[in-house]
Structures are given as C-alpha cells and as structure tokens.
Short mmCIF file of the C-alpha atoms (twelve columns), coordinates in Angstrom:
data_MODEL
# 
_entry.id   MODEL 
# 
loop_
_atom_site.group_PDB 
_atom_site.id 
_atom_site.type_symbol 
_atom_site.label_atom_id 
_atom_site.label_alt_id 
_atom_site.label_comp_id 
_atom_site.label_asym_id 
_atom_site.label_seq_id 
_atom_site.Cartn_x 
_atom_site.Cartn_y 
_atom_site.Cartn_z 
_atom_site.pdbx_PDB_model_num 
ATOM 1  C CA . MET A 1  5.769   -6.871  -0.748 1 
ATOM 2  C CA . LYS A 2  8.572   -7.000  -2.849 1 
ATOM 3  C CA . GLU A 3  9.984   -9.732  -0.291 1 
ATOM 4  C CA . ASN A 4  6.751   -11.567 -1.276 1 
ATOM 5  C CA . ASP A 5  7.495   -11.617 -4.889 1 
ATOM 6  C CA . GLU A 6  3.937   -8.673  -5.296 1 
ATOM 7  C CA . ARG A 7  3.937   -7.437  -8.805 1 
ATOM 8  C CA . ASN A 8  0.428   -5.317  -8.730 1 
ATOM 9  C CA . TRP A 9  0.193   -3.050  -6.309 1 
ATOM 10 C CA . ILE A 10 3.759   -2.544  -5.994 1 
ATOM 11 C CA . ARG A 11 3.398   -0.224  -8.927 1 
ATOM 12 C CA . ALA A 12 0.928   2.241   -7.074 1 
ATOM 13 C CA . PHE A 13 3.179   2.530   -3.978 1 
ATOM 14 C CA . SER A 14 6.027   2.893   -6.553 1 
ATOM 15 C CA . GLN A 15 3.925   5.890   -8.285 1 
ATOM 16 C CA . MET A 16 3.161   7.298   -4.637 1 
ATOM 17 C CA . LEU A 17 6.899   7.597   -3.991 1 
ATOM 18 C CA . ASN A 18 7.665   9.002   -6.990 1 
ATOM 19 C CA . ALA A 19 4.930   11.715  -6.286 1 
ATOM 20 C CA . LEU A 20 6.433   12.363  -2.564 1 
ATOM 21 C CA . GLU A 21 10.393  12.950  -3.755 1 
ATOM 22 C CA . GLY A 22 9.838   13.899  -7.483 1 
ATOM 23 C CA . LYS A 23 11.018  17.584  -8.489 1 
ATOM 24 C CA . ASN A 24 7.248   19.026  -7.928 1 
ATOM 25 C CA . ALA A 25 6.459   16.836  -4.952 1 
ATOM 26 C CA . SER A 26 3.067   16.373  -4.090 1 
ATOM 27 C CA . THR A 27 1.365   14.593  -1.122 1 
ATOM 28 C CA . GLU A 28 -1.951  15.548  -2.928 1 
ATOM 29 C CA . GLU A 29 -1.136  13.538  -5.801 1 
ATOM 30 C CA . ALA A 30 0.422   10.377  -3.750 1 
ATOM 31 C CA . ALA A 31 -2.734  10.930  -1.498 1 
ATOM 32 C CA . SER A 32 -4.890  10.453  -4.994 1 
ATOM 33 C CA . ILE A 33 -3.244  7.516   -5.665 1 
ATOM 34 C CA . LEU A 34 -3.741  5.887   -2.254 1 
ATOM 35 C CA . LYS A 35 -7.632  6.450   -2.211 1 
ATOM 36 C CA . HIS A 36 -8.109  5.333   -5.760 1 
ATOM 37 C CA . ILE A 37 -6.481  1.907   -4.842 1 
ATOM 38 C CA . TYR A 38 -9.058  1.396   -2.118 1 
ATOM 39 C CA . GLY A 39 -12.313 1.394   -4.299 1 
ATOM 40 C CA . GLY A 40 -14.556 -1.410  -5.323 1 
ATOM 41 C CA . ALA A 41 -13.983 -5.157  -5.543 1 
ATOM 42 C CA . GLY A 42 -10.274 -6.595  -6.241 1 
ATOM 43 C CA . SER A 43 -8.934  -3.285  -4.742 1 
ATOM 44 C CA . TYR A 44 -6.179  -2.656  -2.522 1 
ATOM 45 C CA . SER A 45 -8.274  -3.115  0.744  1 
ATOM 46 C CA . ASP A 46 -8.785  -6.959  -0.534 1 
ATOM 47 C CA . PHE A 47 -4.502  -7.595  -0.655 1 
ATOM 48 C CA . TYR A 48 -3.124  -9.519  1.719  1 
ATOM 49 C CA . ILE A 49 0.242   -11.710 1.583  1 
ATOM 50 C CA . ALA A 50 0.375   -15.659 1.759  1 
ATOM 51 C CA . LYS A 51 1.945   -17.555 3.604  1 
ATOM 52 C CA . ASN A 52 2.061   -21.611 4.333  1 
ATOM 53 C CA . ASN A 53 2.397   -20.502 7.689  1 
ATOM 54 C CA . ARG A 54 -0.840  -19.130 9.550  1 
ATOM 55 C CA . GLU A 55 1.039   -17.194 12.272 1 
ATOM 56 C CA . GLU A 56 3.277   -15.876 9.775  1 
ATOM 57 C CA . GLN A 57 0.354   -14.692 7.628  1 
ATOM 58 C CA . LYS A 58 -0.959  -13.277 10.520 1 
ATOM 59 C CA . ARG A 59 1.881   -11.731 11.384 1 
ATOM 60 C CA . ILE A 60 3.020   -9.918  8.307  1 
ATOM 61 C CA . ASN A 61 -0.184  -9.130  7.334  1 
ATOM 62 C CA . LYS A 62 -1.098  -7.231  10.810 1 
ATOM 63 C CA . HIS A 63 2.184   -5.542  9.875  1 
ATOM 64 C CA . LEU A 64 1.096   -4.668  6.453  1 
ATOM 65 C CA . SER A 65 -2.368  -3.404  7.562  1 
ATOM 66 C CA . ASP A 66 -0.293  -1.121  10.562 1 
ATOM 67 C CA . LEU A 67 1.927   0.016   7.959  1 
ATOM 68 C CA . ASN A 68 -1.491  0.877   5.816  1 
ATOM 69 C CA . ASP A 69 -2.778  2.611   8.382  1 
ATOM 70 C CA . MET A 70 0.297   4.809   9.048  1 
ATOM 71 C CA . LEU A 71 0.456   6.117   5.321  1 
ATOM 72 C CA . TRP A 72 -3.628  6.694   4.949  1 
ATOM 73 C CA . HIS A 73 -2.908  9.045   8.085  1 
ATOM 74 C CA . LEU A 74 -0.272  10.500  6.781  1 
ATOM 75 C CA . LEU A 75 -1.812  11.358  3.612  1 
ATOM 76 C CA . CYS A 76 -5.334  11.658  3.621  1 
ATOM 77 C CA . GLU A 77 -5.867  13.069  6.939  1 
# 
C-alpha cells in the first residue's frame, strides 16, 4: 500500500499492527479493527490498487487479496 501511495486504509493496518505489537498486545483488538473496515459500501472490501497495466493490476490485487485472506484467517477464525 505504501508503494502505491495509499493513504486511507493504511491507517487501519497501522492500528492493527500497533494492537499486535503494543505493550498490551491484543489479537482481539486487531481482529475488531479488521472486521470493522469490511463493513458496508465504500469499505475496504471495495479497495483495489489501480495500475495502468491491466496484467500488473491483476497480479498486484491478487497478491493483496491473498494477504487479506491470510490476515483474516489468522485474526478472525
């Protein structure tokens, strides 16, 4: 996200990281943040990284989707 100049959702992921690494580390807090960003229209589920090259865009967003799935599995299941 940083490499693609994303500025909105990066804050939520920074909060999750802080929840996991902080003095009172909490997977529950990180899971709560993750669940919260997926709610409703205009939520993180609508996010994608736009690229001029369609194949590059597909590749990058597939990778992002795979990472999101892993994160959900680790925190929310």
